[in-house]
C-alpha positions as CSV (number, residue, x, y, z in Angstrom):
1,M,13.0,0.5,-3.1
2,T,12.2,-1.9,-0.5
3,T,12.1,-5.6,-1.4
4,D,11.3,-7.4,1.8
5,V,7.7,-5.7,1.5
6,I,5.5,-6.2,4.6
7,T,2.0,-7.8,3.3
8,T,-1.2,-9.2,4.2
9,T,-3.8,-11.1,2.7
10,S,-7.6,-10.4,1.9
11,D,-8.9,-12.9,4.5
12,I,-7.4,-10.8,7.6
13,D,-9.8,-8.8,9.7
14,V,-9.0,-5.2,9.5
15,V,-8.4,-4.7,13.0
16,Y,-5.2,-6.9,12.7
17,A,-4.2,-5.5,9.5
18,F,-4.0,-1.9,11.3
19,E,-2.2,-3.5,14.2
20,K,0.4,-4.7,11.7
21,L,0.7,-1.4,10.0
22,M,1.2,0.5,13.6
23,K,3.8,-2.3,14.3
24,Y,5.8,-1.9,11.1
25,K,5.4,1.9,11.3
26,I,4.3,2.0,8.0
27,S,1.8,3.8,5.9
28,A,0.1,1.1,3.4
29,L,-0.2,-2.6,3.4
30,P,-0.3,-4.2,0.0
31,V,-2.8,-7.2,0.0
32,V,-1.5,-10.3,-1.9
33,E,-2.3,-13.8,-2.8
34,D,-0.1,-16.4,-4.1
35,D,2.6,-13.7,-4.3
36,K,0.1,-11.4,-6.7
37,L,-0.7,-8.0,-5.7
38,I,-4.7,-7.7,-5.7
39,G,-5.2,-4.6,-3.5
40,I,-3.8,-2.1,-1.0
41,I,-4.8,-0.7,2.0
42,T,-3.8,2.4,4.1
43,A,-3.1,3.5,7.7
44,T,-4.7,6.4,6.9
45,D,-7.9,5.3,5.6
46,V,-8.1,2.2,8.0
47,G,-7.5,4.3,11.1
48,H,-9.7,6.9,10.4
49,N,-12.8,4.7,9.6
50,L,-11.7,2.7,12.8
51,I,-12.2,5.6,14.7
52,L,-15.5,6.3,13.1
53,D,-16.7,2.9,14.1
54,K,-17.4,2.3,10.2
55,Y,-16.4,-1.3,10.5
56,E,-18.2,-4.2,11.8
57,L,-16.5,-6.7,13.9
58,G,-15.1,-9.5,11.6
59,T,-14.6,-7.2,8.6
60,S,-12.0,-8.3,6.3
61,V,-9.3,-6.5,4.4
62,E,-11.1,-7.6,1.2
63,E,-14.1,-5.7,2.1
64,I,-12.2,-2.2,2.5
65,M,-9.1,-2.6,-0.1
66,I,-8.6,-0.6,-2.9
67,T,-8.1,-2.8,-5.8
68,S,-7.1,-0.6,-8.5
69,V,-3.8,0.2,-7.1
70,V,-1.1,2.2,-9.1
71,T,2.0,0.6,-9.4
72,I,5.2,0.7,-11.4
73,S,7.8,-1.7,-12.7
74,P,11.4,-2.3,-11.4
75,D,12.7,-1.2,-14.8
76,D,11.4,2.1,-14.2
77,T,13.4,5.0,-13.2
78,I,13.0,7.2,-10.1
79,E,11.7,10.1,-12.4
80,K,8.8,7.9,-13.5
81,A,8.2,7.0,-9.7
82,I,8.0,10.2,-8.8
83,E,5.5,11.0,-11.9
84,V,3.5,8.4,-11.3
85,M,3.3,9.2,-7.4
86,K,2.4,12.7,-8.6
87,E,-0.1,11.7,-11.4
88,G,-1.8,8.9,-9.2
89,V,-2.8,11.6,-6.1
90,S,-6.4,11.9,-5.9
91,S,-8.0,15.1,-4.7
92,S,-8.3,13.5,-1.3
93,G,-5.4,12.1,-0.5
94,I,-1.4,11.6,-0.9
95,L,0.4,8.5,-2.8
96,N,3.1,7.9,-0.8
97,Q,3.8,4.2,-1.2
98,L,4.3,2.8,-4.6
99,P,4.1,-1.2,-5.2
100,V,6.8,-2.6,-7.6
101,V,5.1,-5.3,-9.7
102,E,6.8,-7.4,-12.4
103,D,4.4,-9.8,-14.1
104,G,1.9,-9.1,-11.5
105,K,4.1,-10.1,-8.6
106,L,5.0,-7.8,-5.9
107,V,8.2,-7.5,-6.1
108,G,9.2,-4.4,-4.0
109,I,7.7,-0.7,-2.9
110,I,8.9,2.4,-3.1
111,S,7.9,5.3,-0.3
112,D,8.1,8.9,-0.5
113,G,11.1,8.3,2.0
114,D,13.0,6.3,-0.4
115,I,12.8,8.8,-3.3
116,I,13.8,11.8,-0.9
117,Q,16.8,9.7,0.4
118,E,17.7,8.7,-3.2
119,I,17.8,12.3,-4.5
120,F,19.5,13.8,-1.2
């Protein structure tokens, strides 16, 4: 689990949020307000829609973020994380980032890479 999570706020322009995703080479960016997780955006979704020119100039993260975020608790096991990631996959994508939330606050994030490193 990564505890120094790179995040954004909902009022940031989508273009700047995408630049942050690319700068840090991460695939998801949790959206927080006062340390509380309120949404998430992914590089795949944002990048795809930017290429297709689906956003108007000034589109904020709040307008495009996923608000029903799949999360786990810091007390959950690696097996539980894998199970949640597997169950959280929609038919259209891959759940490869799992925010870790305690009392509504973002305390970390687990990536598929973290799981691979833990297992091997």
